N, C-alpha and C positions, 0 to 999 in steps of 0.2 A: 355160560362158562367161558372164562378167559384163558387163553393159552399163554404159559409163561415163556418168555423169550429171554434166553440167557445172553448177557452182553459178552462180546469178545474180550479175551484177556488183553490187558494193557501191558506191553513190554517196552522197556527202554534198553538200548545197547550203548554201553560206555566203552568205546574202543572199536571203531568201525574198520578194523583191518581185515585180515583173512578170516579169522575165526568169528569175529563180531559181525562181519558182513555176511558170512554164510548163515549164522544164526538169524540175523535180521531178515534176510531174504527168505529163508525157509519159514520163519514164523509168520511173516506177512503173507506168503504164498498159501499158508494154511488157514488164513482168514483172521489172524490176530491183528490187533492194533500195535504198530511198531514205530518207535521214535528213536532215531539215531542222535546221540549226544556227541557233538564235535567241538573242537576248540573255537572260541569266539572269533578268532581272526580268520578262520576259513568258512564261517557260517554262511555268509552271503553267496559264496561261489559253490558251495557243496551241492551236488545233484540231489534232487528230491525223489529219485528213483534208484533202486538197486538192481543191477544186472548180474545174474548168476549163471555161470557156465559150469555144469556139474554132470556127473554120471546119473544123478537123480533127475536131470532135466535142465533145459535152458529156459530162463524166464526173466521178466522184469516186473518189479513190484513198486508201488508207490509207498513212500515212508515219510513221516514227519522228520524234520531236522532242526534241532535246537542246541543251545549252548549250555543249558542247565537242565538237570534231571527233573522231569515233570512228575506229578502224581502217577504212580504205576503199581501194578500188581507184582511185577518182577523186573528187577534191574540186573541185566547180565553184564558182568564186567569182563572185558576181553582185551585189556591193554597188556603191554609187556610189563614185566615185574618192575623194572626201573621207572616206569611211567605211572605206577599206581598212585603214589602220594600226590603228584600234581593233578592227576585225573580226578581224584576224590573231591577236589574243590568244586566240581560241577554238581555235587550233591548238596544243594542249598538247604533243603528241608528233608532230612532223613525220615521224619515221621510220615511223610507222604509216600514212602516206599514200603510196600508190604514185605517184600523179600529181596535180599541181595544174593545173587547167584554168581560167584566168581568162577571164571574158567581159565585163570592164570596157570602157567606152568609152575611147578614147585609145590610147597607145602606151607611155608611160613606166612603167606598172605592171609590165611584163614584166621589165625590168632590176631593179626593186626586189625582185620575188619571187625572181628567180634569185640575187641577191646574198644573200638570206636563206635560201633553201631548196636552192640548188644548181641549176645549169642543166639537169641531166638529169631533174629531177623536174617542171619547169614545161613544160607543153605550151600554147603560145599558141593562142588561138582567138578568133573574132569571131562575133557574131550580129547580124543585121539583122531587126528585127521591131518592131511596135507592140503592146505588151502592158502590162497594168496590174493591180496588186493593188488591188482596190476595197475589200477588208477582209481581215483576217488569214485566210489559207487560201482566199480566193476570188479567182481570177485570171480576167481577161477578156482574151483574145487578140483584138485588134481588126483587125490586118492580115490579108489573105488568104494571107500567106506567113510563113515563118520560115526564114531562110537562115543556116545554120551552116557556118562554114569553120574547119578545124582544121589545125594544122601537121602535115605528113606524119610528123613524129617520133612522133605519137600513133597512127599507123595500127595498130600491132600490138596495143596495149591497147584502143583505142576503136573498132576496125573493126566489131565486132558491135553496139556501141551505136549507131554512126552508121547502120548498116543498119536497126535497129529504129526509129530516129527518122524515117528516110526512109519507112518503111512507114506511119507515122502521118500524114505529110504534109510534114515538113521537107524542104528542099532542102539537101543537104550536100555538101561537097567537102573533100578533103585537098589542101593546097597546099604545094608544096616550098619555095618562096621566101618566107622570113619577112618581109622588107620589103614585098613585094607583098601578103602576107596581111594585115598590120597597116594599111598605108597604103591598101590597096584599100577598106577600110571607111571610113577617116577622110576620104578625099577625097569620099566620098558623104555621110557623116554630118555633117561640119562645116558645109558650105554649107546643107544641109537644116535642121539645128538652129539655126544662126545666123539664117538668113533668116526661118524661121517664127516664131522667138522675137522677133526685132527688129520684125517687122511685126505679130505676133500674128495670123497668118493660117494657114490650112491650105495644104498644098502646091498644091492646085488654085487657090486664091486668089492665091498667089504667082505661079504661071505665067500667070494671067490679067491680072496687073498689070504693064505694061511696065517701070516703074521698078524694082520689087522683083525681077522676073524678070532684068533686066539685071544687077543687083547680085549676085544669087545665081549666075548663070552666070559672072560674073567671079570670084567666090569659088571656084567649082569649078576654073577654069583656074589660079588662083593655087595652090590646094592641090595640084593635079596637078604643077605646076612644082616645088614643094618636094619632093613625093613622089619624083619622078624624080631630083632631086638627091640624095635619101637612098637611092637604089638600087632603088626600086620600079618595077615595070612597070605603069603605069596609062595609060589613054587618056581624056582629058577628054570626047571626043565620046561614048564609051560611057557615061561617068558621067552626062552630060546626058541621054542617051537613057533611062537607068535612072530618073532623076528624073521625066522626062515620063511614064513608064509607071506611076508610083506611083499608088495610089488617091487621088483628088482630096481626100478627106476626111482624109488622114493628117496628124497633128500630131506634133511631136517631144516627147520626154521633157523636154528643156530648156525648151520652151515651157510645158509643164504645171508644171514646177518653179517657174518665175517666177510663173505665175498663182497657185500655192499658197504663195507667199512662201518657197519653199525656195531654198537656194543653188544656182545653176546650175553645171553641170560645165564651166565655161569654160576653166579651166586644162587639164583633161584633153582637151577636144575642140578648142579653138582654139590652146592653148598650143604643141603640137608644130609646128603650121604657122608660127606667129609666130617661135618659136625657130629652127626650121629655116631660115626665110627670112633671119634675121639671120646664121646661120652661112654661108649660101651667097650672100649679097648679092642676094637676090631681093626685088623690090618686091611688096607684097601690100596695096595700098590698100583694096580692096573688103573683104577680111577684117577689116582694122583698123576700117573704118567700121562694119561689122556688130557687131563686138565692143563698140565704144563704145556703140552703141544698146542692145545687150543689157544692158550694165553699167548704163546709165541706167535701163532698165526694172526692173532688179533692185535699184535703190536705192543703187548705189555712188556715193559723192560724187565720186570721181575714178577714172580708169581704172587697173585693176590689171594689165592685160595689154598693151593696144595703146599 
């Protein structure tokens, strides 16, 4: 009688920044086969080990590093929204990829990926976390949590992967309703990112300042109104309770991007709310005000969104 030995899942990470690095290190630590896909010009110098500092543990893992996506079971895309189009050039043979799991901020990328690679191959997912690549291959996971939500369409393929991530410390769910999956993150992320960036304050400082707190809370309610009109099941009171429960020192990636003179992900994060508001005739003055302040801090001469 022969014992069946299952092969480890093959994962590739496109976008080895804070989120991609956290996913890659965690997957490799769980025993999966992990390949980082990086730009060809940095391939030779990129470290073949990932070092993770996290509340889940500090460890180093070996990974493969390539410039083109190899045959894999799951390709996790974790680039910034503006980098998506150029990053996709690394997918030379889409048929060699069983599933594409995007972890980008926003919503619009799902339709783009499905139009290009087919709806059956794309498994929408979201992640809520504060994590940062401090240098190539060195990831610091700053928040005490990492919440991964995945479309239930990926349960058969990713069920064992999700189980392993939960053992490490992730909080994971499979969610049946796609609008709720995608908007459920955005109604939390957009007000948090916009308020912290506009004020250049931590979430604790926002909550302690009556003016900024009021503006942020109004943004949450506006985002939830648009989400409900788009078919999502969200509760503004639950979102506000979640914000209040966040570590007081948390800062948004948008805030860090503006500080580092990088282009903020305004279109990906605020754009769906503003465009949805126009479609449904919903007034979103707080969101527009925050967007204008962020644009000003980012050096835009005139508003590109609001």
